[in-house]
PDB file of N, CA, C and O in Angstrom:
ATOM      1  N   MET A   1      99.822  21.299  22.153  1.00  0.00           N
ATOM      2  CA  MET A   1      98.416  21.382  21.776  1.00  0.00           C
ATOM      3  C   MET A   1      97.926  19.974  21.422  1.00  0.00           C
ATOM      4  O   MET A   1      98.617  19.239  20.716  1.00  0.00           O
ATOM      5  N   SER A   2      96.773  19.607  21.895  1.00  0.00           N
ATOM      6  CA  SER A   2      96.247  18.268  21.631  1.00  0.00           C
ATOM      7  C   SER A   2      95.641  18.186  20.231  1.00  0.00           C
ATOM      8  O   SER A   2      95.329  19.202  19.608  1.00  0.00           O
ATOM      9  N   ASP A   3      95.485  16.954  19.755  1.00  0.00           N
ATOM     10  CA  ASP A   3      94.875  16.742  18.439  1.00  0.00           C
ATOM     11  C   ASP A   3      93.458  17.294  18.389  1.00  0.00           C
ATOM     12  O   ASP A   3      93.023  17.802  17.356  1.00  0.00           O
ATOM     13  N   LEU A   4      92.738  17.196  19.501  1.00  0.00           N
ATOM     14  CA  LEU A   4      91.350  17.671  19.515  1.00  0.00           C
ATOM     15  C   LEU A   4      91.259  19.166  19.287  1.00  0.00           C
ATOM     16  O   LEU A   4      90.403  19.622  18.529  1.00  0.00           O
ATOM     17  N   SER A   5      92.120  19.936  19.924  1.00  0.00           N
ATOM     18  CA  SER A   5      92.028  21.391  19.786  1.00  0.00           C
ATOM     19  C   SER A   5      92.498  21.862  18.420  1.00  0.00           C
ATOM     20  O   SER A   5      92.026  22.895  17.944  1.00  0.00           O
ATOM     21  N   ARG A   6      93.408  21.145  17.771  1.00  0.00           N
ATOM     22  CA  ARG A   6      93.890  21.540  16.445  1.00  0.00           C
ATOM     23  C   ARG A   6      92.885  21.209  15.346  1.00  0.00           C
ATOM     24  O   ARG A   6      92.836  21.898  14.327  1.00  0.00           O
ATOM     25  N   ASN A   7      92.094  20.172  15.539  1.00  0.00           N
ATOM     26  CA  ASN A   7      91.189  19.704  14.496  1.00  0.00           C
ATOM     27  C   ASN A   7      89.744  20.142  14.693  1.00  0.00           C
ATOM     28  O   ASN A   7      88.839  19.571  14.085  1.00  0.00           O
ATOM     29  N   ARG A   8      89.521  21.117  15.507  1.00  0.00           N
ATOM     30  CA  ARG A   8      88.143  21.565  15.742  1.00  0.00           C
ATOM     31  C   ARG A   8      87.597  22.294  14.526  1.00  0.00           C
ATOM     32  O   ARG A   8      88.266  23.129  13.917  1.00  0.00           O
ATOM     33  N   VAL A   9      86.375  21.953  14.199  1.00  0.00           N
ATOM     34  CA  VAL A   9      85.671  22.616  13.105  1.00  0.00           C
ATOM     35  C   VAL A   9      84.729  23.632  13.733  1.00  0.00           C
ATOM     36  O   VAL A   9      83.948  23.274  14.615  1.00  0.00           O
ATOM     37  N   PRO A  10      84.780  24.888  13.304  1.00  0.00           N
ATOM     38  CA  PRO A  10      83.879  25.877  13.900  1.00  0.00           C
ATOM     39  C   PRO A  10      82.416  25.532  13.578  1.00  0.00           C
ATOM     40  O   PRO A  10      82.067  25.254  12.431  1.00  0.00           O
ATOM     41  N   LEU A  11      81.606  25.558  14.580  1.00  0.00           N
ATOM     42  CA  LEU A  11      80.181  25.282  14.408  1.00  0.00           C
ATOM     43  C   LEU A  11      79.428  26.575  14.180  1.00  0.00           C
ATOM     44  O   LEU A  11      79.816  27.618  14.705  1.00  0.00           O
ATOM     45  N   PRO A  12      78.349  26.522  13.401  1.00  0.00           N
ATOM     46  CA  PRO A  12      77.543  27.728  13.245  1.00  0.00           C
ATOM     47  C   PRO A  12      76.867  28.062  14.575  1.00  0.00           C
ATOM     48  O   PRO A  12      76.598  27.176  15.386  1.00  0.00           O
ATOM     49  N   THR A  13      76.605  29.317  14.781  1.00  0.00           N
ATOM     50  CA  THR A  13      75.919  29.697  16.011  1.00  0.00           C
ATOM     51  C   THR A  13      74.485  29.202  15.958  1.00  0.00           C
ATOM     52  O   THR A  13      73.869  29.175  14.893  1.00  0.00           O
ATOM     53  N   LEU A  14      73.963  28.818  17.091  1.00  0.00           N
ATOM     54  CA  LEU A  14      72.597  28.318  17.182  1.00  0.00           C
ATOM     55  C   LEU A  14      71.751  29.354  17.906  1.00  0.00           C
ATOM     56  O   LEU A  14      72.077  29.770  19.018  1.00  0.00           O
ATOM     57  N   ASP A  15      70.690  29.755  17.282  1.00  0.00           N
ATOM     58  CA  ASP A  15      69.762  30.708  17.874  1.00  0.00           C
ATOM     59  C   ASP A  15      68.664  29.900  18.550  1.00  0.00           C
ATOM     60  O   ASP A  15      67.879  29.232  17.876  1.00  0.00           O
ATOM     61  N   LEU A  16      68.602  29.954  19.863  1.00  0.00           N
ATOM     62  CA  LEU A  16      67.652  29.155  20.618  1.00  0.00           C
ATOM     63  C   LEU A  16      66.203  29.468  20.232  1.00  0.00           C
ATOM     64  O   LEU A  16      65.372  28.563  20.159  1.00  0.00           O
ATOM     65  N   ALA A  17      65.902  30.727  19.988  1.00  0.00           N
ATOM     66  CA  ALA A  17      64.539  31.106  19.596  1.00  0.00           C
ATOM     67  C   ALA A  17      64.170  30.465  18.248  1.00  0.00           C
ATOM     68  O   ALA A  17      63.037  30.023  18.056  1.00  0.00           O
ATOM     69  N   GLU A  18      65.130  30.420  17.325  1.00  0.00           N
ATOM     70  CA  GLU A  18      64.872  29.817  16.019  1.00  0.00           C
ATOM     71  C   GLU A  18      64.684  28.302  16.160  1.00  0.00           C
ATOM     72  O   GLU A  18      63.821  27.723  15.501  1.00  0.00           O
ATOM     73  N   LEU A  19      65.474  27.671  16.999  1.00  0.00           N
ATOM     74  CA  LEU A  19      65.314  26.235  17.234  1.00  0.00           C
ATOM     75  C   LEU A  19      63.944  25.931  17.834  1.00  0.00           C
ATOM     76  O   LEU A  19      63.299  24.951  17.463  1.00  0.00           O
ATOM     77  N   GLU A  20      63.507  26.782  18.765  1.00  0.00           N
ATOM     78  CA  GLU A  20      62.187  26.609  19.377  1.00  0.00           C
ATOM     79  C   GLU A  20      61.090  26.757  18.323  1.00  0.00           C
ATOM     80  O   GLU A  20      60.144  25.970  18.284  1.00  0.00           O
ATOM     81  N   ARG A  21      61.226  27.769  17.474  1.00  0.00           N
ATOM     82  CA  ARG A  21      60.239  28.001  16.413  1.00  0.00           C
ATOM     83  C   ARG A  21      60.168  26.803  15.467  1.00  0.00           C
ATOM     84  O   ARG A  21      59.079  26.361  15.100  1.00  0.00           O
ATOM     85  N   LEU A  22      61.319  26.285  15.079  1.00  0.00           N
ATOM     86  CA  LEU A  22      61.344  25.132  14.183  1.00  0.00           C
ATOM     87  C   LEU A  22      60.749  23.892  14.841  1.00  0.00           C
ATOM     88  O   LEU A  22      60.049  23.118  14.188  1.00  0.00           O
ATOM     89  N   ALA A  23      61.020  23.703  16.114  1.00  0.00           N
ATOM     90  CA  ALA A  23      60.471  22.543  16.825  1.00  0.00           C
ATOM     91  C   ALA A  23      58.951  22.630  16.901  1.00  0.00           C
ATOM     92  O   ALA A  23      58.262  21.627  16.713  1.00  0.00           O
ATOM     93  N   ILE A  24      58.426  23.815  17.174  1.00  0.00           N
ATOM     94  CA  ILE A  24      56.973  23.997  17.255  1.00  0.00           C
ATOM     95  C   ILE A  24      56.347  23.781  15.882  1.00  0.00           C
ATOM     96  O   ILE A  24      55.332  23.094  15.760  1.00  0.00           O
ATOM     97  N   LEU A  25      56.947  24.362  14.854  1.00  0.00           N
ATOM     98  CA  LEU A  25      56.421  24.168  13.496  1.00  0.00           C
ATOM     99  C   LEU A  25      56.394  22.695  13.122  1.00  0.00           C
ATOM    100  O   LEU A  25      55.404  22.199  12.584  1.00  0.00           O
ATOM    101  N   ARG A  26      57.482  22.004  13.410  1.00  0.00           N
ATOM    102  CA  ARG A  26      57.579  20.586  13.053  1.00  0.00           C
ATOM    103  C   ARG A  26      56.546  19.767  13.815  1.00  0.00           C
ATOM    104  O   ARG A  26      55.912  18.885  13.236  1.00  0.00           O
ATOM    105  N   ALA A  27      56.365  20.042  15.102  1.00  0.00           N
ATOM    106  CA  ALA A  27      55.379  19.314  15.902  1.00  0.00           C
ATOM    107  C   ALA A  27      53.972  19.557  15.375  1.00  0.00           C
ATOM    108  O   ALA A  27      53.174  18.623  15.290  1.00  0.00           O
ATOM    109  N   LEU A  28      53.660  20.794  15.023  1.00  0.00           N
ATOM    110  CA  LEU A  28      52.336  21.095  14.476  1.00  0.00           C
ATOM    111  C   LEU A  28      52.143  20.429  13.121  1.00  0.00           C
ATOM    112  O   LEU A  28      51.054  19.953  12.801  1.00  0.00           O
ATOM    113  N   GLU A  29      53.206  20.401  12.333  1.00  0.00           N
ATOM    114  CA  GLU A  29      53.134  19.752  11.032  1.00  0.00           C
ATOM    115  C   GLU A  29      52.897  18.244  11.195  1.00  0.00           C
ATOM    116  O   GLU A  29      52.080  17.655  10.487  1.00  0.00           O
ATOM    117  N   MET A  30      53.611  17.641  12.124  1.00  0.00           N
ATOM    118  CA  MET A  30      53.502  16.192  12.354  1.00  0.00           C
ATOM    119  C   MET A  30      52.126  15.789  12.875  1.00  0.00           C
ATOM    120  O   MET A  30      51.680  14.665  12.648  1.00  0.00           O
ATOM    121  N   THR A  31      51.454  16.702  13.573  1.00  0.00           N
ATOM    122  CA  THR A  31      50.159  16.390  14.168  1.00  0.00           C
ATOM    123  C   THR A  31      48.997  16.957  13.369  1.00  0.00           C
ATOM    124  O   THR A  31      47.857  16.942  13.834  1.00  0.00           O
ATOM    125  N   GLY A  32      49.276  17.455  12.176  1.00  0.00           N
ATOM    126  CA  GLY A  32      48.205  18.015  11.358  1.00  0.00           C
ATOM    127  C   GLY A  32      47.567  19.249  11.974  1.00  0.00           C
ATOM    128  O   GLY A  32      46.392  19.529  11.738  1.00  0.00           O
ATOM    129  N   GLY A  33      48.337  19.983  12.759  1.00  0.00           N
ATOM    130  CA  GLY A  33      47.833  21.200  13.379  1.00  0.00           C
ATOM    131  C   GLY A  33      47.184  20.991  14.734  1.00  0.00           C
ATOM    132  O   GLY A  33      46.707  21.953  15.337  1.00  0.00           O
ATOM    133  N   ASN A  34      47.152  19.765  15.228  1.00  0.00           N
ATOM    134  CA  ASN A  34      46.536  19.476  16.523  1.00  0.00           C
ATOM    135  C   ASN A  34      47.467  19.976  17.624  1.00  0.00           C
ATOM    136  O   ASN A  34      48.531  19.402  17.858  1.00  0.00           O
ATOM    137  N   ARG A  35      47.059  21.038  18.290  1.00  0.00           N
ATOM    138  CA  ARG A  35      47.920  21.690  19.285  1.00  0.00           C
ATOM    139  C   ARG A  35      48.106  20.857  20.545  1.00  0.00           C
ATOM    140  O   ARG A  35      49.169  20.914  21.164  1.00  0.00           O
ATOM    141  N   VAL A  36      47.112  20.095  20.934  1.00  0.00           N
ATOM    142  CA  VAL A  36      47.240  19.249  22.128  1.00  0.00           C
ATOM    143  C   VAL A  36      48.293  18.172  21.876  1.00  0.00           C
ATOM    144  O   VAL A  36      49.174  17.951  22.706  1.00  0.00           O
ATOM    145  N   ARG A  37      48.197  17.512  20.740  1.00  0.00           N
ATOM    146  CA  ARG A  37      49.175  16.471  20.406  1.00  0.00           C
ATOM    147  C   ARG A  37      50.565  17.061  20.170  1.00  0.00           C
ATOM    148  O   ARG A  37      51.569  16.450  20.536  1.00  0.00           O
ATOM    149  N   ALA A  38      50.625  18.244  19.561  1.00  0.00           N
ATOM    150  CA  ALA A  38      51.911  18.903  19.330  1.00  0.00           C
ATOM    151  C   ALA A  38      52.585  19.235  20.659  1.00  0.00           C
ATOM    152  O   ALA A  38      53.790  19.042  20.814  1.00  0.00           O
ATOM    153  N   ALA A  39      51.815  19.730  21.603  1.00  0.00           N
ATOM    154  CA  ALA A  39      52.368  20.047  22.925  1.00  0.00           C
ATOM    155  C   ALA A  39      52.908  18.782  23.589  1.00  0.00           C
ATOM    156  O   ALA A  39      53.974  18.810  24.205  1.00  0.00           O
ATOM    157  N   ARG A  40      52.179  17.679  23.466  1.00  0.00           N
ATOM    158  CA  ARG A  40      52.665  16.411  24.030  1.00  0.00           C
ATOM    159  C   ARG A  40      53.982  15.998  23.395  1.00  0.00           C
ATOM    160  O   ARG A  40      54.904  15.570  24.088  1.00  0.00           O
ATOM    161  N   LEU A  41      54.070  16.126  22.073  1.00  0.00           N
ATOM    162  CA  LEU A  41      55.320  15.786  21.376  1.00  0.00           C
ATOM    163  C   LEU A  41      56.483  16.640  21.879  1.00  0.00           C
ATOM    164  O   LEU A  41      57.604  16.152  22.026  1.00  0.00           O
ATOM    165  N   LEU A  42      56.212  17.900  22.138  1.00  0.00           N
ATOM    166  CA  LEU A  42      57.246  18.827  22.589  1.00  0.00           C
ATOM    167  C   LEU A  42      57.559  18.679  24.078  1.00  0.00           C
ATOM    168  O   LEU A  42      58.570  19.191  24.559  1.00  0.00           O
ATOM    169  N   GLY A  43      56.690  17.979  24.800  1.00  0.00           N
ATOM    170  CA  GLY A  43      56.892  17.820  26.235  1.00  0.00           C
ATOM    171  C   GLY A  43      56.549  19.066  27.025  1.00  0.00           C
ATOM    172  O   GLY A  43      57.110  19.311  28.093  1.00  0.00           O
ATOM    173  N   ILE A  44      55.617  19.857  26.491  1.00  0.00           N
ATOM    174  CA  ILE A  44      55.166  21.066  27.180  1.00  0.00           C
ATOM    175  C   ILE A  44      53.659  21.010  27.352  1.00  0.00           C
ATOM    176  O   ILE A  44      52.980  20.239  26.675  1.00  0.00           O
ATOM    177  N   HIS A  45      53.138  21.821  28.251  1.00  0.00           N
ATOM    178  CA  HIS A  45      51.701  21.895  28.459  1.00  0.00           C
ATOM    179  C   HIS A  45      51.078  22.640  27.285  1.00  0.00           C
ATOM    180  O   HIS A  45      51.696  23.538  26.713  1.00  0.00           O
ATOM    181  N   VAL A  46      49.862  22.267  26.930  1.00  0.00           N
ATOM    182  CA  VAL A  46      49.191  22.903  25.790  1.00  0.00           C
ATOM    183  C   VAL A  46      49.033  24.409  26.016  1.00  0.00           C
ATOM    184  O   VAL A  46      49.054  25.179  25.056  1.00  0.00           O
ATOM    185  N   ARG A  47      48.877  24.837  27.265  1.00  0.00           N
ATOM    186  CA  ARG A  47      48.770  26.284  27.544  1.00  0.00           C
ATOM    187  C   ARG A  47      50.080  26.999  27.206  1.00  0.00           C
ATOM    188  O   ARG A  47      50.072  28.130  26.721  1.00  0.00           O
ATOM    189  N   THR A  48      51.194  26.331  27.467  1.00  0.00           N
ATOM    190  CA  THR A  48      52.493  26.911  27.118  1.00  0.00           C
ATOM    191  C   THR A  48      52.606  27.078  25.609  1.00  0.00           C
ATOM    192  O   THR A  48      53.083  28.103  25.122  1.00  0.00           O
ATOM    193  N   LEU A  49      52.166  26.064  24.875  1.00  0.00           N
ATOM    194  CA  LEU A  49      52.181  26.154  23.418  1.00  0.00           C
ATOM    195  C   LEU A  49      51.292  27.300  22.943  1.00  0.00           C
ATOM    196  O   LEU A  49      51.685  28.066  22.063  1.00  0.00           O
ATOM    197  N   HIS A  50      50.107  27.421  23.515  1.00  0.00           N
ATOM    198  CA  HIS A  50      49.192  28.509  23.139  1.00  0.00           C
ATOM    199  C   HIS A  50      49.836  29.867  23.416  1.00  0.00           C
ATOM    200  O   HIS A  50      49.734  30.781  22.598  1.00  0.00           O
ATOM    201  N   ARG A  51      50.505  30.002  24.577  1.00  0.00           N
ATOM    202  CA  ARG A  51      51.167  31.271  24.907  1.00  0.00           C
ATOM    203  C   ARG A  51      52.259  31.594  23.885  1.00  0.00           C
ATOM    204  O   ARG A  51      52.392  32.739  23.452  1.00  0.00           O
ATOM    205  N   LYS A  52      53.027  30.590  23.506  1.00  0.00           N
ATOM    206  CA  LYS A  52      54.101  30.810  22.542  1.00  0.00           C
ATOM    207  C   LYS A  52      53.535  31.211  21.178  1.00  0.00           C
ATOM    208  O   LYS A  52      54.100  32.066  20.497  1.00  0.00           O
ATOM    209  N   LEU A  53      52.435  30.600  20.789  1.00  0.00           N
ATOM    210  CA  LEU A  53      51.807  30.965  19.518  1.00  0.00           C
ATOM    211  C   LEU A  53      51.258  32.392  19.575  1.00  0.00           C
ATOM    212  O   LEU A  53      51.415  33.158  18.624  1.00  0.00           O
ATOM    213  N   ARG A  54      50.615  32.746  20.690  1.00  0.00           N
ATOM    214  CA  ARG A  54      50.092  34.110  20.839  1.00  0.00           C
ATOM    215  C   ARG A  54      51.217  35.141  20.878  1.00  0.00           C
ATOM    216  O   ARG A  54      51.053  36.261  20.395  1.00  0.00           O
ATOM    217  N   ALA A  55      52.364  34.761  21.456  1.00  0.00           N
ATOM    218  CA  ALA A  55      53.496  35.682  21.574  1.00  0.00           C
ATOM    219  C   ALA A  55      54.226  35.868  20.255  1.00  0.00           C
ATOM    220  O   ALA A  55      55.106  36.722  20.139  1.00  0.00           O
ATOM    221  N   GLY A  56      53.863  35.073  19.268  1.00  0.00           N
ATOM    222  CA  GLY A  56      54.470  35.239  17.952  1.00  0.00           C
ATOM    223  C   GLY A  56      55.726  34.425  17.734  1.00  0.00           C
ATOM    224  O   GLY A  56      56.494  34.714  16.816  1.00  0.00           O
ATOM    225  N   VAL A  57      55.957  33.401  18.566  1.00  0.00           N
ATOM    226  CA  VAL A  57      57.102  32.517  18.342  1.00  0.00           C
ATOM    227  C   VAL A  57      56.977  31.896  16.960  1.00  0.00           C
ATOM    228  O   VAL A  57      57.965  31.751  16.240  1.00  0.00           O
ATOM    229  N   VAL A  58      55.750  31.529  16.597  1.00  0.00           N
ATOM    230  CA  VAL A  58      55.456  30.982  15.272  1.00  0.00           C
ATOM    231  C   VAL A  58      54.359  31.842  14.674  1.00  0.00           C
ATOM    232  O   VAL A  58      53.312  32.041  15.289  1.00  0.00           O
ATOM    233  N   VAL A  59      54.598  32.347  13.484  1.00  0.00           N
ATOM    234  CA  VAL A  59      53.594  33.164  12.806  1.00  0.00           C
ATOM    235  C   VAL A  59      52.760  32.246  11.936  1.00  0.00           C
ATOM    236  O   VAL A  59      53.269  31.599  11.021  1.00  0.00           O
ATOM    237  N   GLU A  60      51.467  32.198  12.236  1.00  0.00           N
ATOM    238  CA  GLU A  60      50.554  31.346  11.483  1.00  0.00           C
ATOM    239  C   GLU A  60      49.873  32.166  10.396  1.00  0.00           C
ATOM    240  O   GLU A  60      49.601  33.350  10.593  1.00  0.00           O
ATOM    241  N   PRO A  61      49.595  31.548   9.246  1.00  0.00           N
ATOM    242  CA  PRO A  61      48.941  32.274   8.150  1.00  0.00           C
ATOM    243  C   PRO A  61      47.490  32.607   8.483  1.00  0.00           C
ATOM    244  O   PRO A  61      46.897  32.040   9.401  1.00  0.00           O
ATOM    245  N   GLU A  62      46.941  33.530   7.721  1.00  0.00           N
ATOM    246  CA  GLU A  62      45.528  33.901   7.862  1.00  0.00           C
ATOM    247  C   GLU A  62      44.641  32.704   7.530  1.00  0.00           C
ATOM    248  O   GLU A  62      45.066  31.780   6.837  1.00  0.00           O
ATOM    249  N   ALA A  63      43.402  32.728   8.031  1.00  0.00           N
ATOM    250  CA  ALA A  63      42.457  31.637   7.781  1.00  0.00           C
ATOM    251  C   ALA A  63      42.163  31.518   6.293  1.00  0.00           C
ATOM    252  O   ALA A  63      42.010  32.516   5.589  1.00  0.00           O
ATOM    253  N   ASP A  64      42.088  30.290   5.836  1.00  0.00           N
ATOM    254  CA  ASP A  64      41.720  30.003   4.450  1.00  0.00           C
ATOM    255  C   ASP A  64      40.254  29.588   4.458  1.00  0.00           C
ATOM    256  O   ASP A  64      39.917  28.505   4.936  1.00  0.00           O
ATOM    257  N   ARG A  65      39.401  30.427   3.941  1.00  0.00           N
ATOM    258  CA  ARG A  65      37.957  30.184   3.987  1.00  0.00           C
ATOM    259  C   ARG A  65      37.540  29.004   3.104  1.00  0.00           C
ATOM    260  O   ARG A  65      36.452  28.460   3.294  1.00  0.00           O
ATOM    261  N   THR A  66      38.376  28.593   2.144  1.00  0.00           N
ATOM    262  CA  THR A  66      37.975  27.555   1.205  1.00  0.00           C
ATOM    263  C   THR A  66      37.999  26.155   1.803  1.00  0.00           C
ATOM    264  O   THR A  66      37.341  25.260   1.275  1.00  0.00           O
ATOM    265  N   ASN A  67      38.740  25.939   2.892  1.00  0.00           N
ATOM    266  CA  ASN A  67      38.791  24.585   3.449  1.00  0.00           C
ATOM    267  C   ASN A  67      38.382  24.552   4.914  1.00  0.00           C
ATOM    268  O   ASN A  67      38.931  23.781   5.701  1.00  0.00           O
ATOM    269  N   GLY A  68      37.434  25.373   5.271  1.00  0.00           N
ATOM    270  CA  GLY A  68      36.913  25.354   6.626  1.00  0.00           C
ATOM    271  C   GLY A  68      37.834  25.969   7.656  1.00  0.00           C
ATOM    272  O   GLY A  68      37.677  25.729   8.853  1.00  0.00           O
ATOM    273  N   GLY A  69      38.795  26.760   7.204  1.00  0.00           N
ATOM    274  CA  GLY A  69      39.673  27.447   8.136  1.00  0.00           C
ATOM    275  C   GLY A  69      40.852  26.624   8.614  1.00  0.00           C
ATOM    276  O   GLY A  69      41.539  27.032   9.550  1.00  0.00           O
ATOM    277  N   LEU A  70      41.110  25.471   7.997  1.00  0.00           N
ATOM    278  CA  LEU A  70      42.217  24.632   8.434  1.00  0.00           C
ATOM    279  C   LEU A  70      43.541  25.370   8.349  1.00  0.00           C
ATOM    280  O   LEU A  70      44.409  25.182   9.202  1.00  0.00           O
ATOM    281  N   ALA A  71      43.709  26.203   7.339  1.00  0.00           N
ATOM    282  CA  ALA A  71      44.971  26.921   7.176  1.00  0.00           C
ATOM    283  C   ALA A  71      45.251  27.838   8.359  1.00  0.00           C
ATOM    284  O   ALA A  71      46.410  28.140   8.640  1.00  0.00           O
ATOM    285  N   SER A  72      44.219  28.283   9.051  1.00  0.00           N
ATOM    286  CA  SER A  72      44.447  29.155  10.205  1.00  0.00           C
ATOM    287  C   SER A  72      45.072  28.382  11.357  1.00  0.00           C
ATOM    288  O   SER A  72      45.688  28.977  12.241  1.00  0.00           O
ATOM    289  N   ARG A  73      44.918  27.052  11.356  1.00  0.00           N
ATOM    290  CA  ARG A  73      45.502  26.253  12.427  1.00  0.00           C
ATOM    291  C   ARG A  73      46.826  25.641  12.022  1.00  0.00           C
ATOM    292  O   ARG A  73      47.589  25.199  12.881  1.00  0.00           O
ATOM    293  N   MET A  74      47.116  25.607  10.722  1.00  0.00           N
ATOM    294  CA  MET A  74      48.339  24.975  10.254  1.00  0.00           C
ATOM    295  C   MET A  74      49.395  26.027   9.967  1.00  0.00           C
ATOM    296  O   MET A  74      49.135  26.966   9.216  1.00  0.00           O
ATOM    297  N   PRO A  75      50.574  25.894  10.545  1.00  0.00           N
ATOM    298  CA  PRO A  75      51.653  26.836  10.248  1.00  0.00           C
ATOM    299  C   PRO A  75      52.253  26.547   8.886  1.00  0.00           C
ATOM    300  O   PRO A  75      51.994  25.504   8.286  1.00  0.00           O
ATOM    301  N   THR A  76      53.046  27.468   8.412  1.00  0.00           N
ATOM    302  CA  THR A  76      53.753  27.201   7.166  1.00  0.00           C
ATOM    303  C   THR A  76      54.764  26.107   7.418  1.00  0.00           C
ATOM    304  O   THR A  76      55.221  25.942   8.549  1.00  0.00           O
ATOM    305  N   SER A  77      55.116  25.373   6.417  1.00  0.00           N
ATOM    306  CA  SER A  77      55.997  24.221   6.557  1.00  0.00           C
ATOM    307  C   SER A  77      57.377  24.627   7.037  1.00  0.00           C
ATOM    308  O   SER A  77      57.876  25.700   6.699  1.00  0.00           O
ATOM    309  N   VAL A  78      57.978  23.771   7.816  1.00  0.00           N
ATOM    310  CA  VAL A  78      59.353  23.964   8.270  1.00  0.00           C
ATOM    311  C   VAL A  78      60.279  23.943   7.065  1.00  0.00           C
ATOM    312  O   VAL A  78      61.324  24.593   7.069  1.00  0.00           O
ATOM    313  N   PHE A  79      59.900  23.204   6.041  1.00  0.00           N
ATOM    314  CA  PHE A  79      60.766  23.000   4.902  1.00  0.00           C
ATOM    315  C   PHE A  79      60.445  23.930   3.741  1.00  0.00           C
ATOM    316  O   PHE A  79      61.006  23.771   2.657  1.00  0.00           O
ATOM    317  N   ALA A  80      59.552  24.898   3.944  1.00  0.00           N
ATOM    318  CA  ALA A  80      59.186  25.826   2.879  1.00  0.00           C
ATOM    319  C   ALA A  80      60.370  26.738   2.554  1.00  0.00           C
ATOM    320  O   ALA A  80      61.176  27.071   3.422  1.00  0.00           O
ATOM    321  N   ALA A  81      60.451  27.120   1.315  1.00  0.00           N
ATOM    322  CA  ALA A  81      61.559  27.973   0.879  1.00  0.00           C
ATOM    323  C   ALA A  81      61.357  29.394   1.338  1.00  0.00           C
ATOM    324  O   ALA A  81      62.190  30.256   1.062  1.00  0.00           O
TER     325      ALA A  81
END
């Protein structure tokens, strides 16, 4: 048996859907909710991003009437507890 196979550390399983959700949240967070810029960061077309948002890949909060509805465009933070 080689040293590599004996010293392997088991990796946690990666859920591709969760990684996609986190990437979209982070891109939206980095762009202040700007979906066109977020799509560019992700390397996808803005229509693809819109489809993913409509499909529920990322659940966005209800509109906040106190700040002109900005909360309706901003997802919850990737780092929220």
